[in-house]
Phi, psi and omega in degrees: 000131181280132179276125179275149178281129178248123181248151174296156184302335182290340182272005180251140179229151181275148171280132182294331185278307187256354180065014174282150179264134182226156177304140181307322184278340182257356185300321182297325178294316179298319182300329180298322182267337183282321181200161175299145179298138179280177180296325180270130183278347186270083182287336179295318179296314180300319182290320176299316181293327178296321179297331186257013188294336182269353179286150181277085183241143179308131184299317181296320178297315182294321185276329186253320186271312184303318179296337180277343185284140175294131184281091179218187182299322182293314181292324178296319178295321179296320181288333182274334185277121185293323181290321178294320177294320178296320177299312181299318180295317179293318179299319180291326177294320182286316182258101188268348181297148186301323183291347180285352174297314179292322179295319178299315178301315181296317181293323176295320178295323177297318178296321179293322178299320176295316179299316180296322177293319177298321179293328177288327178285326180217092186300342181287346179288133183255325183211177183295328179297321177298325183290335186275010176286146185305326181292347180260010184303309181297326178295320178295319179298315179298314180296321179296318178297321181291315181295324182270010177054053181288132177251111184289337179289317180264351182058042180230156178257137176286327178230082185299338179302321181288333183281340185292000000 
Protein backbone atom coordinates (compact mmCIF):
# COMPACT_ATOMS: atom_id res chain seq x y z
CA UNK A 1 0.00 0.00 0.00
CA UNK A 2 1.41 3.38 -1.00
CA UNK A 3 1.71 5.93 1.81
CA UNK A 4 0.29 9.30 0.83
CA UNK A 5 2.05 12.47 1.83
CA UNK A 6 0.12 14.45 4.42
CA UNK A 7 0.95 18.14 4.67
CA UNK A 8 -0.25 20.66 7.21
CA UNK A 9 -3.09 22.88 5.96
CA UNK A 10 -0.73 25.84 5.64
CA UNK A 11 1.08 24.06 2.78
CA UNK A 12 -2.00 24.04 0.51
CA UNK A 13 -2.99 26.81 -1.87
CA UNK A 14 -6.05 27.13 -4.13
CA UNK A 15 -5.97 27.01 -7.90
CA UNK A 16 -7.43 30.26 -9.24
CA UNK A 17 -9.21 28.46 -12.09
CA UNK A 18 -10.83 25.39 -10.49
CA UNK A 19 -10.67 26.40 -6.78
CA UNK A 20 -9.13 23.05 -5.87
CA UNK A 21 -6.50 23.01 -3.13
CA UNK A 22 -3.08 21.64 -4.01
CA UNK A 23 0.23 21.27 -2.26
CA UNK A 24 2.23 24.50 -2.43
CA UNK A 25 5.06 22.62 -4.13
CA UNK A 26 2.82 20.78 -6.62
CA UNK A 27 0.56 23.67 -7.61
CA UNK A 28 2.64 24.60 -10.63
CA UNK A 29 2.21 21.08 -12.07
CA UNK A 30 -1.55 21.29 -11.67
CA UNK A 31 -1.60 24.74 -13.30
CA UNK A 32 -0.02 23.26 -16.43
CA UNK A 33 -3.02 21.02 -17.02
CA UNK A 34 -5.74 23.22 -15.51
CA UNK A 35 -5.10 26.30 -17.64
CA UNK A 36 -2.39 27.81 -19.84
CA UNK A 37 0.45 29.29 -17.82
CA UNK A 38 0.01 33.00 -17.18
CA UNK A 39 2.63 35.65 -17.83
CA UNK A 40 3.73 35.58 -14.21
CA UNK A 41 5.47 32.38 -13.27
CA UNK A 42 4.89 32.76 -9.56
CA UNK A 43 1.63 30.87 -9.06
CA UNK A 44 2.20 30.52 -5.31
CA UNK A 45 1.96 34.29 -4.81
CA UNK A 46 -1.17 34.49 -6.96
CA UNK A 47 -2.80 31.66 -5.01
CA UNK A 48 -2.00 33.16 -1.61
CA UNK A 49 -3.45 36.47 -2.74
CA UNK A 50 -6.50 34.69 -4.17
CA UNK A 51 -7.20 33.16 -0.75
CA UNK A 52 -7.25 36.66 0.77
CA UNK A 53 -9.23 38.46 -1.93
CA UNK A 54 -12.33 39.01 0.22
CA UNK A 55 -10.50 40.55 3.17
CA UNK A 56 -10.70 44.31 3.61
CA UNK A 57 -7.09 45.13 2.73
CA UNK A 58 -5.69 48.38 1.32
CA UNK A 59 -5.69 48.19 -2.50
CA UNK A 60 -2.20 49.66 -2.90
CA UNK A 61 -0.81 47.17 -0.38
CA UNK A 62 -2.56 44.28 -2.15
CA UNK A 63 -1.48 45.37 -5.64
CA UNK A 64 2.10 46.49 -4.98
CA UNK A 65 3.45 44.81 -1.84
CA UNK A 66 1.77 41.39 -1.74
CA UNK A 67 2.99 40.30 -5.20
CA UNK A 68 6.58 41.11 -4.13
CA UNK A 69 6.39 38.96 -0.99
CA UNK A 70 7.93 35.49 -1.01
CA UNK A 71 5.06 32.95 -0.78
CA UNK A 72 5.72 31.24 2.54
CA UNK A 73 4.27 30.89 6.02
CA UNK A 74 5.54 34.34 7.03
CA UNK A 75 3.96 36.19 4.10
CA UNK A 76 0.64 34.36 4.54
CA UNK A 77 0.58 35.33 8.21
CA UNK A 78 1.37 38.96 7.27
CA UNK A 79 -1.49 39.02 4.78
CA UNK A 80 -3.96 37.58 7.31
CA UNK A 81 -3.14 39.87 10.27
CA UNK A 82 -5.19 43.08 10.13
CA UNK A 83 -2.82 45.15 12.27
CA UNK A 84 0.23 44.15 10.21
CA UNK A 85 -1.67 45.02 7.02
CA UNK A 86 -2.74 48.36 8.53
CA UNK A 87 0.90 49.05 9.45
CA UNK A 88 2.03 48.18 5.91
CA UNK A 89 -0.65 50.36 4.32
CA UNK A 90 0.21 53.33 6.54
CA UNK A 91 3.96 52.88 5.96
CA UNK A 92 3.34 52.80 2.21
CA UNK A 93 1.18 55.95 2.41
CA UNK A 94 3.92 57.86 4.26
CA UNK A 95 6.83 56.62 2.13
CA UNK A 96 5.76 57.07 -1.47
CA UNK A 97 9.03 56.33 -3.28
CA UNK A 98 8.91 53.15 -5.38
CA UNK A 99 11.70 51.37 -3.49
CA UNK A 100 9.65 51.53 -0.27
CA UNK A 101 7.46 48.70 -1.60
CA UNK A 102 10.29 46.28 -0.76
CA UNK A 103 10.97 48.02 2.55
CA UNK A 104 7.29 47.71 3.47
CA UNK A 105 7.36 44.00 2.67
CA UNK A 106 10.48 43.52 4.80
CA UNK A 107 9.04 45.42 7.77
CA UNK A 108 5.80 43.43 7.62
CA UNK A 109 7.82 40.20 7.60
CA UNK A 110 9.79 41.41 10.64
CA UNK A 111 6.54 41.98 12.52
CA UNK A 112 5.35 38.48 11.61
CA UNK A 113 8.59 36.93 12.87
CA UNK A 114 7.99 38.66 16.19
CA UNK A 115 4.36 37.49 16.16
CA UNK A 116 5.35 33.88 15.45
CA UNK A 117 7.86 33.97 18.31
CA UNK A 118 5.19 35.39 20.61
CA UNK A 119 2.85 32.58 19.56
CA UNK A 120 5.47 29.97 20.47
CA UNK A 121 5.90 31.57 23.90
CA UNK A 122 2.15 31.92 24.47
CA UNK A 123 0.04 29.82 22.06
CA UNK A 124 -3.23 31.50 23.09
CA UNK A 125 -2.23 34.66 21.18
CA UNK A 126 -4.00 34.83 17.82
CA UNK A 127 -2.84 38.08 16.22
CA UNK A 128 -0.61 41.09 16.79
CA UNK A 129 -3.43 43.07 18.42
CA UNK A 130 -3.70 40.39 21.15
CA UNK A 131 0.03 40.70 21.79
CA UNK A 132 -0.12 44.45 22.43
CA UNK A 133 -2.13 44.14 25.63
CA UNK A 134 -0.26 45.46 28.72
CA UNK A 135 -0.08 42.04 30.39
CA UNK A 136 2.03 40.80 27.45
CA UNK A 137 4.72 43.49 27.74
CA UNK A 138 7.37 41.21 29.28
CA UNK A 139 6.53 38.56 26.71
CA UNK A 140 7.13 41.05 23.88
CA UNK A 141 10.51 42.00 25.36
CA UNK A 142 11.48 38.31 25.64
CA UNK A 143 10.34 37.55 22.08
CA UNK A 144 12.16 40.60 20.71
CA UNK A 145 15.38 39.52 22.38
CA UNK A 146 15.00 36.03 20.92
CA UNK A 147 14.18 37.24 17.39
CA UNK A 148 17.05 39.75 17.46
CA UNK A 149 19.52 37.11 18.75
CA UNK A 150 20.31 38.97 21.96
CA UNK A 151 23.42 37.74 23.81
CA UNK A 152 23.11 38.60 27.52
CA UNK A 153 26.82 37.87 28.18
CA UNK A 154 28.09 40.42 25.69
CA UNK A 155 24.98 42.62 25.89
CA UNK A 156 24.83 42.72 22.07
CA UNK A 157 22.24 41.90 19.46
CA UNK A 158 22.96 39.56 16.56
CA UNK A 159 20.27 41.29 14.48
CA UNK A 160 19.94 44.84 15.85
CA UNK A 161 17.30 45.74 13.25
CA UNK A 162 14.77 43.60 15.10
CA UNK A 163 15.60 45.16 18.47
CA UNK A 164 14.89 48.73 17.35
